C-alpha positions in Angstrom: 70.8 104.6 110.1 67.5 102.6 110.1 65.4 105.8 110.0 67.1 107.3 107.1 65.7 106.9 103.6 67.9 105.4 100.9 68.5 108.8 99.4 69.6 110.2 102.8 72.0 107.3 103.3 73.4 107.9 99.9 73.9 111.7 100.6 75.4 110.9 104.0 77.9 108.5 102.4 78.8 111.0 99.6 79.3 113.7 102.2 81.5 111.4 104.3 83.6 110.6 101.2 84.1 114.3 100.6 85.3 114.8 104.1 87.6 111.7 103.8 89.1 113.2 100.6 89.8 116.5 102.4 91.3 114.6 105.3 93.8 112.9 103.0 95.4 116.2 102.3 95.7 117.3 106.0 98.6 116.8 108.3 98.3 113.6 110.3 96.1 110.6 109.6 92.3 111.0 110.0 89.5 108.3 110.1 86.1 109.1 108.7 83.3 106.7 109.5 79.5 106.8 109.7 77.1 105.4 112.3 73.5 106.0 113.1 73.2 108.9 110.7 76.3 110.6 112.1 79.7 111.2 110.5 82.6 110.5 112.9 86.0 112.1 112.2 88.9 111.1 114.4 92.7 111.7 114.2 94.5 108.5 114.2 97.4 108.3 116.7 97.9 104.6 117.4 100.4 103.6 120.1 103.3 101.2 119.6 101.6 98.4 121.5 98.4 98.9 119.4 100.3 98.7 116.2 102.3 95.7 117.3 99.2 93.8 118.2 97.7 94.6 114.8 100.8 93.3 113.0 101.0 90.1 115.1 97.3 89.3 114.4 97.7 90.1 110.7 100.6 87.7 110.4 98.7 84.9 112.1 95.7 85.3 110.0 97.4 85.5 106.7 99.7 82.5 107.5 96.6 80.3 108.0 94.9 81.1 104.7 97.2 82.1 101.8 94.2 83.2 99.7 93.3 86.0 102.1 94.8 89.4 103.0 94.3 91.1 106.3 94.1 94.8 105.4 94.6 97.4 108.1 93.2 100.9 108.2 91.4 100.5 104.9 88.0 102.0 104.0 85.1 99.6 104.2 81.5 100.6 102.9 78.2 98.8 103.0 76.1 99.2 99.9 73.0 98.1 101.8 73.1 100.3 105.0 75.5 103.0 103.6 77.6 102.6 106.8 81.4 103.2 106.4 84.1 102.0 108.8 87.8 101.6 109.0 88.6 98.5 111.0 92.1 97.8 112.4 92.0 94.6 110.3 89.6 93.3 107.8 90.1 89.8 106.3 89.2 89.5 102.7 90.1 87.2 99.8 92.9 88.8 97.7 90.6 88.5 94.7 88.0 90.7 96.3 90.6 93.2 97.6 92.0 93.7 94.1 89.5 96.3 92.9 89.5 99.8 91.5 87.0 101.2 94.0 88.0 103.4 96.9 86.2 101.2 99.6 86.0 97.5 100.2 82.5 96.1 100.1 81.7 95.1 103.7 79.7 92.1 102.3 82.9 90.6 101.0 84.7 90.8 104.4 85.2 87.5 106.1 86.2 88.8 109.6 86.9 92.2 111.2 89.3 92.7 114.1 89.5 95.8 116.3 92.3 96.3 118.8 90.7 98.6 121.4 92.4 102.0 121.8 92.5 103.6 125.2 91.0 106.8 123.7 88.3 105.2 121.6 87.1 102.1 123.4 83.4 102.9 123.3 83.3 102.9 119.5 85.3 99.6 119.2 83.2 97.8 121.9 79.7 99.3 121.4 79.4 101.2 118.2 81.1 98.8 115.8 79.6 95.8 117.7 76.2 97.2 116.7 77.1 98.2 113.1 79.2 95.3 111.9 76.5 92.7 111.9 74.2 95.1 109.9 77.1 95.4 107.4 77.1 91.7 106.8 80.3 90.9 108.7 80.1 87.3 109.9 82.8 87.5 112.5 83.9 90.4 114.7 86.9 90.0 117.0 87.5 92.7 119.8 91.0 92.5 121.3 91.1 94.7 124.5 94.7 95.2 125.7 93.8 97.6 128.4 95.6 96.6 131.6 92.5 95.7 133.6 90.6 94.0 130.7 93.2 92.0 128.7 90.4 90.1 126.9 89.5 88.9 123.4 85.9 88.4 122.5 84.8 86.7 119.3 81.3 87.8 118.1 79.6 85.7 115.4 76.3 84.4 114.0 74.8 87.7 112.9 71.0 87.1 112.7 67.8 89.1 112.6 65.8 89.1 115.7 63.2 91.2 117.6 66.0 93.6 118.5 67.4 93.8 114.9 70.5 92.2 113.3 72.9 91.4 116.1 75.7 88.9 116.7 73.9 86.0 118.6 77.1 84.3 119.8 79.9 85.8 121.9 82.8 83.8 123.2 85.2 85.5 125.7 88.8 84.7 126.0 91.7 86.1 128.1 95.2 87.1 126.9 97.3 83.9 126.7 94.6 81.6 125.4 94.2 80.4 121.9 91.3 82.0 120.3 89.1 80.4 117.7 87.5 82.8 115.3 85.7 81.0 112.5 88.4 79.1 110.5 91.3 80.9 112.3 93.0 80.2 115.6 94.8 83.2 117.1 97.6 82.8 119.7 97.2 85.8 122.1 100.2 84.9 124.3 102.3 87.4 122.3 99.9 90.3 122.4 101.0 93.3 124.4 98.9 95.0 127.1 98.8 98.7 127.6 100.7 100.3 130.5 98.6 100.6 133.7 98.6 104.4 133.5 96.9 104.6 130.1 
């Protein structure tokens, strides 16, 4: 997106919104996101372990800070870069979430959490890892329940450098450990791994 003009970013976002509006009327659930000047459209078919992990993480996050909500599968848009994403969880104050606009402003998001899907791991691990710091998200947690990985990584400290805006701190954990992500602690012992044949 860095090479696009402001007008091109605005047109890309408007077109992505048109596609998202059409997708709402189709059978099944669809995600429409933008990255690097590209519109990504994917049908959502989360597995039971994926959904259970998202719910368990959401409950922990909200229990530790009653003024926040952890929204899942909600549109998020950055007014600066024009990027649009739909994280598995985005943590935002209830006050900031109570708006009349279609998308949450990514600059209001306190933390984003992605539970890696077996079919879409590259976007969660690489694509969003590059886009979220540009969108002003201070903490990005990647939960990888794939059988061989079973890891959680907390990315933070988004800072401008010679290679652009990137997270400058990454702390790895394994399932079973207590994860520190900003002001939150997440117990990963209850998270489910994916079956070995996925």
